C-alpha positions in Angstrom: 26.5 9.3 3.5 24.6 10.7 6.0 20.7 11.5 5.6 21.5 15.0 5.3 24.2 14.8 2.6 21.7 12.4 0.8 19.0 15.1 0.9 21.8 18.1 0.1 22.7 16.0 -3.2 19.3 15.2 -4.0 17.8 18.6 -3.7 21.0 20.4 -4.9 21.2 22.4 -1.5 17.8 24.0 -1.7 14.5 23.9 0.3 12.5 20.9 -1.5 8.9 22.9 -0.9 10.5 26.6 -1.3 13.7 26.3 -3.1 15.2 28.5 -0.2 19.1 28.0 -0.3 19.7 29.0 3.6 19.5 27.4 7.2 18.3 24.0 5.2 17.6 20.9 7.6 16.2 17.4 7.5 11.9 16.9 8.1 10.9 13.3 8.6 7.6 13.2 7.4 5.4 11.9 10.2 4.0 9.3 11.4 7.8 8.1 10.3 9.9 8.0 13.4 13.0 7.1 11.5 14.9 9.7 9.6 15.6 8.1 6.3 16.0 9.9 2.6 13.0 8.3 1.1 10.6 9.2 4.3 12.3 12.6 4.8 12.9 16.2 2.8 15.4 19.0 2.9 13.3 22.5 4.1 14.6 25.5 4.8 13.7 27.1 8.7 10.6 29.5 7.3 9.1 26.3 5.8 10.2 24.0 9.1 8.9 26.9 11.9 5.5 27.6 9.9 4.8 23.7 9.9 5.9 23.2 13.4 3.8 25.9 14.4 6.9 27.9 16.1 6.5 31.1 13.5 3.2 32.7 12.2 1.7 31.1 9.1 2.6 33.2 5.9 -0.1 31.4 3.4 1.5 33.7 0.5 5.1 31.8 1.5 3.1 28.1 0.3 2.5 29.4 -3.0 5.7 27.9 -3.8 3.7 24.4 -3.7 2.8 25.3 -7.1 6.1 24.2 -8.4 7.1 21.5 -5.5 4.1 19.8 -5.7 5.2 18.3 -9.4 8.8 16.9 -7.9 9.3 13.4 -8.7 10.2 12.5 -5.4 7.4 10.6 -3.4 8.2 12.2 0.1 8.3 15.7 -1.6 4.6 14.8 -3.2 3.3 13.5 0.3 4.4 16.9 1.8 2.8 19.3 -0.6 -0.4 17.2 -0.6 -0.3 17.5 3.8 -0.1 21.0 3.2 -2.4 21.8 0.2 -4.9 20.0 2.3 -4.3 22.2 5.6 -4.7 25.5 3.1 -7.7 23.5 1.2 -10.1 26.2 2.3 -8.2 28.5 0.0 -9.5 28.4 -3.6 -5.6 28.3 -5.0 -4.8 25.5 -2.7 -8.3 23.6 -3.4 -7.6 23.9 -7.1 -3.8 22.4 -6.9 -5.0 20.1 -4.8 -7.5 19.0 -7.4 -4.5 18.8 -10.2 -1.7 16.8 -7.9 -2.5 12.8 -8.5 -0.7 10.4 -6.3 -0.8 6.8 -6.9 -3.0 4.8 -4.3 0.1 3.9 -1.8 1.3 7.7 -1.9 -2.0 8.6 -1.5 -2.6 6.2 1.7 0.9 7.7 3.2 -0.2 11.4 2.6 -3.3 10.7 4.5 -2.0 8.8 7.1 -0.8 12.2 9.0 -2.8 15.6 9.1 -1.0 18.9 9.1 -2.9 21.7 11.1 -1.6 24.8 10.1 -3.6 27.7 11.3 -2.6 31.4 10.2 -2.8 34.0 12.9 -6.6 34.8 12.8 -5.6 38.2 14.2 -3.6 39.5 11.3 -5.5 38.0 8.5 -7.1 40.2 6.0 -10.5 39.5 4.6 -10.3 37.8 1.3 -13.1 37.2 -1.3 -13.8 33.4 -2.8 -10.9 34.2 -5.1 -8.1 35.0 -2.5 -8.3 39.0 -3.3 -8.1 41.5 0.0 -11.7 43.5 0.5 -11.3 46.4 1.9 -13.9 49.2 3.5 -16.2 50.6 1.0 -15.8 48.0 -1.8 -18.1 46.4 -4.3 -19.0 42.8 -4.3 -21.2 40.2 -5.8 -22.6 37.2 -4.3 -21.3 33.8 -6.3 -24.3 31.8 -4.5 -27.7 31.9 -3.4 -27.5 32.9 0.5 -30.7 32.6 2.8 -30.6 35.4 5.0 -31.7 34.1 8.5 -34.6 36.2 10.3 -35.0 38.3 6.9 -37.6 36.1 5.1 -35.7 36.6 1.8 -32.9 34.6 -0.3 -30.0 36.8 -1.5 -29.5 35.8 -5.2 -26.2 34.7 -6.8 -25.0 37.8 -8.7 -26.8 40.6 -6.5 -24.2 43.6 -6.4 -23.6 44.8 -2.9 -22.0 48.6 -2.8 -19.8 50.0 -0.1 -19.4 47.1 2.3 -17.9 47.5 5.7 -15.3 44.9 7.5 -16.1 43.6 10.8 -14.1 42.1 13.4 -13.7 38.6 12.1 -11.9 38.5 8.9 -13.9 35.9 7.8 -17.1 38.4 7.8 -18.2 41.4 6.1 -21.5 43.7 6.4 -23.5 44.8 3.3 -26.8 46.2 2.6 -29.0 43.7 0.9 -32.8 44.4 -0.4 -32.7 47.4 2.0 -31.4 45.4 5.1 -27.9 45.5 6.3 -26.7 41.8 6.6 -23.4 39.7 7.7 -22.2 38.2 4.6 -19.6 35.3 4.6 -16.8 36.5 2.9 -16.0 33.2 1.3 -19.2 33.6 -1.1 -18.4 36.9 -2.4 -16.5 38.3 -5.1 -14.9 41.8 -5.6 -16.3 43.7 -8.2 -12.9 45.3 -9.6 
């Protein structure tokens, strides 16, 4: 039996990451050069394109790792860990990564290669610390104390900032704190609903 046939049987003809059933192919986990069932997973063209950086990255697609990270297949667990690590700046991925336990040998395998998935910055929405999209005019609260350079004060945790403005950089917003208009990093904010 070929590696692909073995993986098709193992995965019930579904992508081992997102469960898609179309356009499946074998993906050998780097740094391994040989294509064996133990060192490979079966993935769809959407997953492959984003991992290989040949198609735009859709971070929402990778929420599927919430299920696939619990696979009993070591190669699937290692790939899920690598992908979660690549998205670890997002709170949802970091939360899943904190739950995922790999035995020491699998952890070494997972850490032996990093995946550099970069989302298309031009299409990114501005997201708060919980991954909620921020829009022009929203109200937010600070989730930690922030030193405001040049203004001589610290914006305290829990400070409410109303009527925010988005900037060209999706990682920043502008808002008025203590009567001063400042730029704030979206990762340190929480949208008030």
